[in-house]
C-alpha positions as CSV (number, residue, x, y, z in Angstrom):
1,X,178.7,-45.1,32.4
2,X,178.3,-44.8,28.8
3,X,174.5,-44.7,29.4
4,X,174.7,-41.8,31.9
5,X,175.7,-39.4,29.2
6,X,172.8,-40.5,27.1
7,X,170.3,-40.3,30.0
8,X,171.5,-36.9,30.8
9,X,170.4,-35.8,27.3
10,X,166.6,-35.9,27.1
11,X,166.6,-35.7,23.3
12,X,168.6,-38.8,23.0
13,X,167.0,-41.5,21.1
14,X,168.7,-44.4,22.8
15,X,166.5,-47.2,23.7
16,X,166.9,-49.3,26.7
17,X,166.9,-46.7,29.4
18,X,163.9,-46.1,31.6
19,X,163.8,-42.5,30.7
20,X,163.6,-43.3,27.0
21,X,160.8,-45.7,27.7
22,X,158.9,-42.9,29.3
23,X,159.7,-40.7,26.4
24,X,158.6,-43.4,24.1
25,X,155.3,-43.6,25.9
26,X,155.0,-40.0,25.6
27,X,155.8,-40.1,22.0
28,X,153.2,-42.9,21.5
29,X,150.3,-41.2,23.2
30,X,150.8,-37.6,21.9
31,X,150.1,-38.6,18.2
32,X,146.8,-40.4,19.3
33,X,145.4,-37.2,20.9
34,X,146.2,-35.2,17.9
35,X,144.6,-37.7,15.6
36,X,141.5,-37.7,17.7
37,X,141.4,-33.9,17.5
38,X,141.9,-34.0,13.8
39,X,139.2,-36.7,13.4
40,X,136.8,-34.6,15.5
41,X,137.5,-31.6,13.3
42,X,137.1,-33.7,10.2
43,X,133.8,-35.1,11.5
44,X,132.5,-31.7,12.4
45,X,133.4,-30.5,8.9
46,X,131.6,-33.4,7.4
47,X,128.5,-32.7,9.6
48,X,128.7,-29.1,8.5
49,X,129.0,-30.0,4.9
50,X,126.1,-32.5,5.2
51,X,124.0,-29.9,6.9
52,X,124.8,-27.4,4.3
53,X,124.0,-29.9,1.6
54,X,120.6,-30.6,3.2
55,X,119.8,-27.0,4.1
56,X,120.8,-25.2,0.8
57,X,118.1,-27.0,-1.4
58,X,115.4,-26.2,1.2
59,X,116.5,-22.6,1.3
60,X,116.4,-22.3,-2.5
61,X,112.7,-23.4,-2.8
62,X,111.1,-20.2,-1.5
63,X,113.5,-18.3,-3.7
64,X,112.3,-20.2,-6.8
65,X,108.6,-19.6,-5.8
66,X,109.3,-15.9,-5.5
67,X,111.2,-15.6,-8.7
68,X,109.9,-12.6,-10.9
69,X,107.7,-13.5,-13.9
70,X,108.3,-12.5,-17.4
71,X,111.5,-11.7,-19.2
72,X,113.3,-10.8,-15.9
73,X,114.0,-14.5,-15.2
74,X,110.7,-16.3,-14.9
75,X,108.9,-18.5,-17.5
76,X,108.4,-17.0,-21.0
77,X,105.2,-15.0,-21.4
78,X,103.7,-17.4,-23.8
79,X,103.8,-20.2,-21.2
80,X,102.3,-18.1,-18.4
81,X,98.6,-18.2,-17.5
82,X,97.1,-14.8,-17.7
83,X,93.8,-13.7,-16.2
84,X,91.2,-12.6,-18.8
85,X,90.5,-8.9,-18.8
86,X,87.1,-7.3,-19.5
87,X,88.3,-6.2,-22.9
88,X,89.1,-9.7,-24.1
89,X,86.5,-11.6,-26.0
90,X,85.1,-14.8,-24.5
91,X,86.4,-18.1,-25.9
92,X,84.3,-19.8,-28.5
93,X,81.4,-21.6,-26.9
94,X,81.7,-19.5,-23.7
95,X,78.8,-17.3,-22.8
96,X,79.7,-13.7,-22.1
97,X,79.4,-12.4,-18.6
98,X,76.0,-11.0,-17.6
99,X,75.6,-7.2,-18.0
100,X,73.2,-4.7,-16.5
101,X,73.2,-2.6,-19.7
102,X,69.9,-2.8,-21.7
103,X,69.5,-1.7,-25.3
104,X,66.3,-0.1,-26.5
105,X,65.4,0.2,-30.2
106,X,63.1,2.9,-31.4
107,X,60.9,1.4,-34.1
108,X,58.9,4.0,-36.1
109,X,55.2,3.3,-36.6
110,X,53.1,5.1,-39.2
111,X,49.4,5.4,-38.6
112,X,47.0,6.4,-41.3
113,X,43.3,7.4,-41.0
114,X,41.6,6.2,-44.2
115,X,38.2,7.0,-45.7
116,X,36.8,5.1,-48.7
117,X,33.9,6.7,-50.6
118,X,32.1,6.2,-53.9
119,X,32.1,8.7,-56.7
120,X,28.8,10.0,-55.3
121,X,30.3,10.7,-51.9
122,X,28.7,7.7,-50.2
123,X,31.0,6.1,-47.6
124,X,32.0,2.4,-48.1
125,X,31.4,0.5,-44.8
126,X,32.3,-3.0,-43.5
127,X,35.8,-3.1,-45.0
128,X,38.3,-5.4,-43.5
129,X,42.1,-5.5,-43.0
130,X,42.4,-7.7,-46.1
131,X,40.7,-5.1,-48.3
132,X,43.6,-2.6,-47.8
133,X,47.1,-2.5,-49.3
134,X,49.6,0.1,-48.2
135,X,52.5,1.1,-50.4
136,X,55.5,3.1,-49.0
137,X,57.4,4.5,-52.0
138,X,55.8,1.7,-54.1
139,X,56.9,-1.1,-51.7
140,X,54.0,-3.1,-50.1
141,X,53.9,-2.9,-46.3
142,X,52.5,-5.3,-43.7
143,X,49.6,-3.7,-41.8
144,X,50.2,-4.3,-38.1
145,X,47.1,-2.7,-36.6
146,X,43.7,-2.2,-38.2
147,X,40.4,-1.0,-36.7
148,X,37.4,1.0,-37.8
149,X,37.2,4.1,-35.6
150,X,34.2,5.7,-34.0
151,X,36.0,8.1,-31.7
152,X,34.7,11.5,-30.8
153,X,35.6,14.4,-33.1
154,X,38.2,16.8,-31.9
155,X,38.1,19.7,-34.3
156,X,39.5,23.2,-34.5
157,X,37.4,25.6,-36.6
158,X,40.0,28.0,-38.1
159,X,38.3,31.0,-39.7
160,X,39.6,33.8,-41.8
161,X,38.4,36.9,-40.1
162,X,40.2,39.7,-41.9
163,X,39.2,43.0,-43.4
164,X,40.4,42.3,-47.0
165,X,37.8,42.3,-49.8
166,X,35.7,44.7,-47.6
167,X,35.2,42.1,-45.0
168,X,33.6,39.7,-47.5
169,X,35.4,36.6,-46.4
170,X,34.8,37.4,-42.7
171,X,31.1,37.7,-43.3
172,X,30.8,34.4,-45.2
173,X,33.0,32.5,-42.7
174,X,30.7,33.6,-39.9
175,X,27.6,32.7,-41.8
176,X,28.7,29.3,-43.1
177,X,30.3,28.1,-39.8
178,X,26.9,28.0,-38.1
179,X,25.9,25.1,-40.3
180,X,28.6,22.8,-38.7
181,X,27.1,22.6,-35.2
182,X,24.0,20.5,-36.0
183,X,26.3,17.8,-37.3
184,X,28.3,17.6,-34.0
185,X,27.4,15.2,-31.2
186,X,27.5,15.8,-27.4
187,X,30.8,13.9,-27.0
188,X,32.6,15.9,-29.7
189,X,35.1,18.6,-28.8
190,X,35.4,21.8,-30.8
191,X,37.5,24.9,-30.5
192,X,37.3,28.2,-32.4
193,X,40.3,30.2,-33.8
194,X,40.3,33.2,-36.1
195,X,43.2,34.8,-38.0
196,X,44.1,37.9,-39.8
197,X,47.5,39.4,-39.1
198,X,47.6,37.1,-36.0
199,X,45.9,33.9,-34.8
200,X,43.5,34.2,-31.9
201,X,41.9,31.5,-29.8
202,X,38.3,32.6,-29.4
203,X,37.1,29.5,-27.6
204,X,39.3,26.6,-26.3
205,X,38.2,23.0,-26.7
206,X,34.8,22.5,-25.2
207,X,31.8,20.1,-25.6
208,X,29.4,23.1,-25.2
209,X,28.5,23.8,-28.8
210,X,26.4,26.9,-27.8
211,X,29.5,28.5,-26.4
212,X,31.2,28.3,-29.7
213,X,28.2,29.5,-31.7
214,X,27.9,32.5,-29.4
215,X,31.5,33.3,-30.0
216,X,31.0,33.2,-33.7
217,X,28.0,35.5,-33.5
218,X,30.0,38.0,-31.5
219,X,32.7,38.4,-34.1
220,X,31.9,42.0,-35.4
221,X,34.8,43.9,-37.0
222,X,38.1,42.5,-38.3
223,X,41.2,44.1,-36.8
224,X,43.5,43.9,-39.9
225,X,43.2,43.4,-43.6
226,X,46.0,40.8,-43.7
227,X,45.2,37.1,-44.0
228,X,48.2,35.1,-42.9
229,X,46.9,31.6,-43.5
230,X,50.4,30.0,-43.6
231,X,51.2,31.2,-40.1
232,X,47.7,30.3,-38.8
233,X,48.0,26.7,-40.1
234,X,51.5,26.2,-38.6
235,X,50.5,27.6,-35.2
236,X,47.3,25.5,-35.0
237,X,49.2,22.3,-36.0
238,X,51.8,23.0,-33.3
239,X,49.1,23.5,-30.7
240,X,47.4,20.2,-31.6
241,X,50.6,18.1,-31.1
242,X,49.8,17.5,-27.4
243,X,46.1,17.0,-27.9
244,X,44.9,13.3,-27.8
245,X,42.3,11.8,-29.9
246,X,41.3,12.1,-33.6
247,X,42.2,15.6,-34.4
248,X,41.3,17.7,-37.4
249,X,41.3,21.3,-38.7
250,X,38.3,22.8,-40.5
251,X,39.7,25.8,-42.4
252,X,37.3,28.4,-43.8
253,X,39.4,30.8,-45.8
254,X,40.0,32.2,-49.3
255,X,43.5,30.6,-49.2
256,X,45.2,33.9,-50.2
257,X,48.2,34.6,-48.0
258,X,49.2,38.2,-47.7
259,X,51.9,38.7,-45.1
260,X,52.9,35.4,-43.4
261,X,56.3,34.9,-41.8
262,X,56.4,31.3,-43.2
263,X,56.5,30.2,-46.7
264,X,54.3,27.7,-48.5
265,X,57.1,25.1,-48.4
266,X,57.5,25.5,-44.7
267,X,53.8,25.2,-44.2
268,X,53.7,22.0,-46.3
269,X,56.6,20.5,-44.3
270,X,54.8,21.2,-41.0
271,X,51.6,19.6,-42.3
272,X,53.4,16.5,-43.5
273,X,55.1,16.1,-40.2
274,X,51.7,16.1,-38.3
275,X,48.9,13.6,-38.1
276,X,46.1,16.3,-38.4
277,X,43.9,16.1,-41.5
278,X,42.9,19.5,-42.9
279,X,39.4,20.0,-44.4
280,X,39.2,23.2,-46.4
281,X,36.1,25.2,-47.4
282,X,37.2,27.8,-49.9
283,X,35.6,31.3,-49.7
284,X,37.2,32.6,-52.9
285,X,34.6,31.6,-55.5
286,X,31.9,33.6,-53.9
287,X,34.1,36.7,-54.2
288,X,35.3,36.1,-57.8
289,X,31.7,35.3,-58.9
290,X,30.6,38.6,-57.4
291,X,33.4,40.4,-59.2
292,X,32.5,38.7,-62.5
293,X,28.9,39.7,-62.1
294,X,30.1,43.3,-61.9
295,X,31.9,43.0,-65.2
296,X,35.4,42.2,-64.0
297,X,37.6,40.8,-66.7
298,X,40.4,39.7,-64.4
299,X,41.5,36.0,-64.5
300,X,41.8,36.1,-60.7
301,X,45.1,34.3,-60.8
302,X,45.7,34.9,-57.1
303,X,42.5,33.1,-56.1
304,X,43.1,30.2,-58.5
305,X,46.5,29.8,-56.9
306,X,44.9,30.0,-53.5
307,X,42.5,27.2,-54.4
308,X,45.4,25.0,-55.5
309,X,47.0,25.6,-52.1
310,X,43.9,24.7,-50.2
311,X,43.5,21.5,-52.3
312,X,47.1,20.6,-51.6
313,X,46.7,21.1,-47.9
314,X,43.8,18.7,-47.9
315,X,45.3,16.0,-50.1
316,X,48.6,15.9,-48.3
317,X,47.0,15.5,-44.9
318,X,44.1,13.1,-45.8
319,X,41.4,15.7,-45.7
320,X,39.2,17.1,-48.5
321,X,38.6,20.5,-50.0
322,X,35.3,22.1,-51.2
323,X,34.9,25.3,-53.1
324,X,31.2,26.2,-52.9
325,X,29.6,28.9,-54.9
326,X,26.2,28.9,-53.3
327,X,24.9,28.9,-49.7
328,X,22.8,25.8,-50.4
329,X,25.9,23.6,-50.7
330,X,27.1,24.3,-47.2
331,X,24.9,21.9,-45.2
332,X,26.0,18.9,-47.3
333,X,29.6,19.9,-47.0
334,X,29.6,20.0,-43.2
335,X,27.7,16.7,-43.1
336,X,30.4,15.2,-45.2
337,X,33.1,16.6,-42.9
338,X,31.5,15.0,-39.9
339,X,30.9,11.7,-41.8
340,X,34.6,11.6,-42.9
341,X,35.8,12.0,-39.3
342,X,33.4,9.4,-37.9
343,X,33.8,6.6,-40.4
344,X,37.5,6.2,-40.8
345,X,39.7,3.1,-40.8
346,X,42.9,3.3,-38.8
347,X,45.9,1.5,-40.4
348,X,49.3,1.2,-38.8
349,X,52.5,-0.2,-40.3
350,X,56.2,-0.2,-39.6
351,X,58.2,0.9,-42.6
352,X,60.2,-2.0,-44.0
353,X,63.1,0.3,-44.9
354,X,63.4,1.5,-41.3
355,X,61.8,4.9,-41.8
356,X,64.8,6.9,-40.5
357,X,66.3,8.5,-43.6
358,X,65.0,12.0,-43.0
359,X,63.0,12.1,-46.2
360,X,59.4,12.5,-47.1
361,X,57.9,9.2,-48.0
362,X,55.0,8.9,-50.5
363,X,52.3,6.6,-49.3
364,X,49.4,5.1,-51.3
365,X,46.5,3.2,-49.9
366,X,44.5,0.9,-52.3
367,X,41.4,-1.2,-51.9
368,X,41.9,-4.9,-53.0
369,X,39.9,-8.0,-53.2
370,X,40.8,-11.1,-51.1
371,X,42.6,-12.5,-54.1
372,X,44.8,-9.4,-54.3
373,X,43.0,-7.9,-57.3
374,X,41.1,-4.6,-57.5
375,X,38.1,-4.4,-55.2
376,X,34.8,-4.1,-57.0
377,X,32.0,-1.9,-55.6
378,X,28.5,-2.2,-56.9
379,X,25.3,-0.4,-56.1
380,X,21.9,-2.0,-55.3
381,X,21.3,-2.6,-59.0
382,X,24.6,-4.4,-59.5
383,X,26.2,-1.4,-61.4
384,X,29.9,-0.9,-60.7
385,X,30.8,2.2,-58.9
386,X,34.0,4.2,-59.0
387,X,35.5,5.0,-55.6
388,X,38.3,7.0,-54.0
389,X,40.4,6.4,-51.0
390,X,41.2,9.4,-48.8
391,X,44.4,9.3,-46.7
392,X,47.4,11.5,-46.2
393,X,49.8,11.2,-49.0
394,X,52.9,10.5,-47.0
395,X,54.9,11.0,-43.8
396,X,58.1,12.8,-42.9
397,X,60.7,10.2,-41.7
398,X,62.9,11.1,-38.8
399,X,66.6,11.7,-39.4
400,X,69.2,8.9,-38.6
401,X,70.1,9.0,-34.9
402,X,67.1,10.9,-33.8
403,X,65.1,9.0,-31.1
404,X,67.6,6.1,-31.0
């Protein structure tokens, strides 16, 4: 009965009883279940760890792709590719992108109407482009266009019709002007203007010469004793700016200015800036001769100055000035005026210096032989003749930025 005491105690570790065997079996199988559970937990942990190991790199890739650029954590700026902006210059050898912007350049062109005549007043025909040399401020220029002109005459007859000198000048202007019309052709255009204190358009441009002659005949009494020749020239030149063709002014006046709003310098500037030649027929000598015949001892300085002004008007614009003393000179003078206008050579050049300095440029036109030397003109007997070239003496260049 020693075993009954042990068997009655379930915690007894005695071996050999049936109860202990059962307990032993129980003790054997209980650890196996726990091991299996632990193994399952360990296995699940391994699978979780493996899944985490595989999933974490995949989850990091989008984060790397979306990483901010620049100094905040991305690649350094020098290693990044930047898109070119419109302000950046194209790389060497790379053509710039096409643009719709066009650039226009205003190139000035100077045109001169030139007349060549002998010392006797005979015109020199059949000249060619090679016979002319143009100097702009002493610098030879390349002639781009050349042609002899035979265009219709477009002329304004500008007459002094004032009451000074007892209406002397008005009377002579009316009388002498009539000699012009036989030298005009049917296709020529002519207008009539008179001036005293103001300038008046008596007849606008017309090809009806009789209409102009009748207007001259119906000039009776001058309205004022003033003769504002400076104002009259400037106003007439302004009106001719929009008139096409070969334009000119035939001025019949004493040249004495009495009350103009403009000065001589302003008048010269306006004439230099135009392309209108002025042909002057001075009326002053007839009056001074009359005074001298009546015993006048005056030097007539005002009329001498007036002659110089008329001569300057003509020379600066490429015209000519006459100062007749007798009525018999008038027909030849007006024939010369018509011949000058009909037998001109038109020369054009682009100033080599740009022509945009705002200054007045002196221009000289010379006749040259094919070898570049002076041109020789001979008469029918082989005698050398002197000659003169008539052209305006310069042009007014535009200021920088004007017309660009």
